[in-house]
N, CA, C and O of each residue as an XYZ file, in Angstrom:
268
protein
N     -69.008     21.119    111.428
C     -70.257     21.509    110.811
C     -70.813     20.379    109.958
O     -72.012     20.106    110.010
N     -69.964     19.713    109.172
C     -70.388     18.625    108.310
C     -70.918     17.454    109.126
O     -71.832     16.756    108.687
N     -70.347     17.230    110.321
C     -70.820     16.152    111.185
C     -72.262     16.397    111.599
O     -73.042     15.453    111.718
N     -72.619     17.644    111.817
C     -73.970     17.996    112.232
C     -74.997     17.684    111.142
O     -76.147     17.370    111.449
N     -74.591     17.766    109.875
C     -75.497     17.486    108.764
C     -75.867     16.013    108.677
O     -76.910     15.662    108.127
N     -75.017     15.156    109.218
C     -75.240     13.719    109.134
C     -75.478     13.094    110.500
O     -75.335     11.881    110.659
N     -75.833     13.893    111.468
C     -76.025     13.377    112.822
C     -77.317     12.569    112.904
O     -78.263     12.827    112.159
N     -77.356     11.599    113.800
C     -78.584     10.811    113.987
C     -79.774     11.687    114.405
O     -80.911     11.410    114.023
N     -79.517     12.726    115.175
C     -80.602     13.611    115.597
C     -81.231     14.315    114.386
O     -82.452     14.441    114.285
N     -80.367     14.767    113.477
C     -80.874     15.438    112.272
C     -81.654     14.449    111.412
O     -82.705     14.792    110.869
N     -81.155     13.240    111.286
C     -81.853     12.204    110.509
C     -83.230     11.930    111.113
O     -84.207     11.756    110.386
N     -83.302     11.892    112.432
C     -84.562     11.662    113.117
C     -85.563     12.773    112.791
O     -86.736     12.503    112.533
N     -85.099     13.999    112.806
C     -85.962     15.130    112.470
C     -86.450     15.021    111.026
O     -87.626     15.256    110.751
N     -85.563     14.668    110.115
C     -85.943     14.530    108.714
C     -86.992     13.435    108.534
O     -87.949     13.605    107.779
N     -86.811     12.309    109.231
C     -87.772     11.217    109.139
C     -89.135     11.633    109.686
O     -90.168     11.303    109.104
N     -89.137     12.354    110.799
C     -90.394     12.809    111.386
C     -91.122     13.780    110.457
O     -92.346     13.731    110.338
N     -90.372     14.652    109.805
C     -90.977     15.595    108.862
C     -91.580     14.846    107.677
O     -92.705     15.124    107.264
N     -90.827     13.904    107.141
C     -91.338     13.130    106.003
C     -92.578     12.334    106.406
O     -93.530     12.233    105.633
N     -92.569     11.768    107.616
C     -93.724     11.014    108.114
C     -94.949     11.928    108.232
O     -96.051     11.549    107.837
N     -94.752     13.111    108.768
C     -95.861     14.068    108.907
C     -96.382     14.496    107.534
O     -97.590     14.639    107.345
N     -95.483     14.699    106.586
C     -95.896     15.071    105.228
C     -96.743     13.959    104.601
O     -97.752     14.229    103.950
N     -96.323     12.716    104.805
C     -97.084     11.592    104.268
C     -98.447     11.493    104.939
O     -99.447     11.215    104.277
N     -98.492     11.715    106.238
C     -99.766     11.717    106.957
C    -100.726     12.717    106.325
O    -101.887     12.403    106.065
N    -100.237     13.900    106.087
C    -101.049     14.949    105.493
C    -101.513     14.566    104.089
O    -102.678     14.760    103.741
N    -100.616     14.032    103.301
C    -100.952     13.626    101.937
C    -101.992     12.512    101.944
O    -102.936     12.542    101.155
N    -101.829     11.540    102.821
C    -102.776     10.427    102.911
C    -104.151     10.939    103.333
O    -105.167     10.515    102.783
N    -104.187     11.843    104.300
C    -105.455     12.424    104.733
C    -106.139     13.178    103.591
O    -107.351     13.074    103.404
N    -105.359     13.925    102.844
C    -105.902     14.684    101.721
C    -106.441     13.751    100.642
O    -107.516     13.985    100.088
N    -105.693     12.701    100.351
C    -106.122     11.754     99.323
C    -107.353     10.968     99.752
O    -108.152     10.562     98.908
N    -107.514     10.750    101.046
C    -108.641      9.963    101.545
C    -109.977     10.641    101.262
O    -110.993      9.963    101.105
N    -109.987     11.958    101.197
C    -111.237     12.671    100.934
C    -111.445     12.955     99.449
O    -112.525     13.376     99.035
N    -110.417     12.725     98.663
C    -110.527     12.953     97.219
C    -111.268     11.781     96.575
O    -111.229     10.653     97.066
N    -111.927     12.071     95.492
C    -112.537     10.968     94.785
C    -112.257     11.138     93.309
O    -112.314     12.263     92.813
N    -111.969     10.112     92.610
C    -111.824      8.752     93.128
C    -110.451      8.559     93.790
O    -109.483      9.246     93.464
N    -110.400      7.633     94.702
C    -109.160      7.331     95.410
C    -108.374      6.309     94.600
O    -108.916      5.288     94.175
N    -107.098      6.589     94.391
C    -106.214      5.636     93.720
C    -105.699      4.677     94.790
O    -104.784      5.005     95.544
N    -106.300      3.491     94.845
C    -105.982      2.531     95.911
C    -104.522      2.091     95.891
O    -103.915      1.914     96.947
N    -103.960      1.915     94.714
C    -102.566      1.476     94.626
C    -101.629      2.535     95.193
O    -100.718      2.220     95.959
N    -101.852      3.778     94.819
C    -101.020      4.868     95.333
C    -101.192      4.983     96.846
O    -100.223      5.184     97.577
N    -102.438      4.853     97.306
C    -102.711      4.949     98.734
C    -101.983      3.847     99.504
O    -101.389      4.108    100.551
N    -102.027      2.634     98.995
C    -101.318      1.524     99.666
C     -99.821      1.771     99.707
O     -99.178      1.497    100.720
N     -99.262      2.283     98.630
C     -97.824      2.565     98.590
C     -97.445      3.659     99.581
O     -96.418      3.565    100.254
N     -98.274      4.693     99.670
C     -98.005      5.777    100.624
C     -98.076      5.258    102.066
O     -97.237      5.596    102.901
N     -99.074      4.448    102.335
C     -99.215      3.902    103.693
C     -98.066      2.972    104.041
O     -97.593      2.956    105.177
N     -97.619      2.199    103.064
C     -96.477      1.308    103.287
C     -95.216      2.119    103.569
O     -94.435      1.776    104.458
N     -95.023      3.186    102.815
C     -93.869      4.079    103.035
C     -93.944      4.720    104.411
O     -92.933      4.843    105.104
N     -95.160      5.134    104.809
C     -95.344      5.745    106.126
C     -94.992      4.755    107.239
O     -94.357      5.132    108.224
N     -95.398      3.502    107.090
C     -95.054      2.479    108.087
C     -93.548      2.235    108.145
O     -92.981      2.062    109.223
N     -92.912      2.221    106.985
C     -91.460      2.053    106.937
C     -90.763      3.203    107.660
O     -89.818      2.990    108.420
N     -91.236      4.414    107.419
C     -90.668      5.579    108.101
C     -90.869      5.475    109.601
O     -89.959      5.787    110.370
N     -92.051      5.040    110.030
C     -92.331      4.907    111.466
C     -91.375      3.898    112.104
O     -90.868      4.120    113.204
N     -91.134      2.787    111.400
C     -90.190      1.785    111.912
C     -88.786      2.372    112.032
O     -88.087      2.123    113.014
N     -88.379      3.148    111.039
C     -87.055      3.772    111.081
C     -86.960      4.770    112.225
O     -85.930      4.858    112.892
N     -88.031      5.520    112.452
C     -88.055      6.493    113.545
C     -87.922      5.785    114.882
O     -87.123      6.195    115.725
N     -88.693      4.731    115.082
C     -88.650      3.982    116.345
C     -87.258      3.390    116.573
O     -86.731      3.439    117.684
N     -86.676      2.839    115.529
C     -85.341      2.247    115.635
C     -84.294      3.297    115.996
O     -83.447      3.070    116.859
N     -84.358      4.437    115.334
C     -83.400      5.509    115.594
C     -83.589      6.093    116.992
O     -82.611      6.402    117.673
N     -84.843      6.245    117.421
C     -85.102      6.724    118.782
C     -84.515      5.760    119.817
O     -83.963      6.190    120.830
N     -84.637      4.470    119.559
C     -84.090      3.472    120.481
C     -82.556      3.548    120.535
O     -81.955      3.358    121.592
N     -81.947      3.822    119.404
C     -80.479      3.960    119.369
C     -80.027      5.204    120.127
O     -79.019      5.181    120.833
N     -80.781      6.288    119.972
C     -80.397      7.554    120.602
C     -80.708      7.573    122.085
O     -80.005      8.224    122.858
N     -81.748      6.870    122.489
C     -82.154      6.873    123.890
C     -82.445      5.433    124.326
O     -83.606      5.049    124.474
N     -81.389      4.638    124.531
C     -81.609      3.229    124.876
C     -82.312      3.105    126.230
O     -82.141      3.960    127.099
N     -83.109      2.033    126.410
C     -83.788      1.840    127.685
C     -82.782      1.619    128.808
O     -81.720      1.030    128.607
N     -83.135      2.100    129.979
C     -82.243      1.936    131.121
C     -82.327      0.516    131.636
O     -83.406     -0.078    131.660
N     -81.189     -0.037    132.051
C     -81.216     -1.420    132.570
C     -82.022     -1.479    133.861
O     -82.042     -0.531    134.646
N     -82.677     -2.602    134.060
C     -83.521     -2.776    135.254
C     -82.702     -2.978    136.500
O     -83.260     -3.139    137.586
């Protein structure tokens, strides 16, 4: 059971959820005024970092087939 809590698949799901939450927050902040540019840049940077982690983990879980 404990192994399931730390599985790469579970981590991938957590990263995707956090990425979606950030997407929603960024969208909400974009329509608010005034926009805090520093906070927005930090959120976008975090979102990009999460996307990179997701792509890396997906590649580990499902490696490309050899040609």
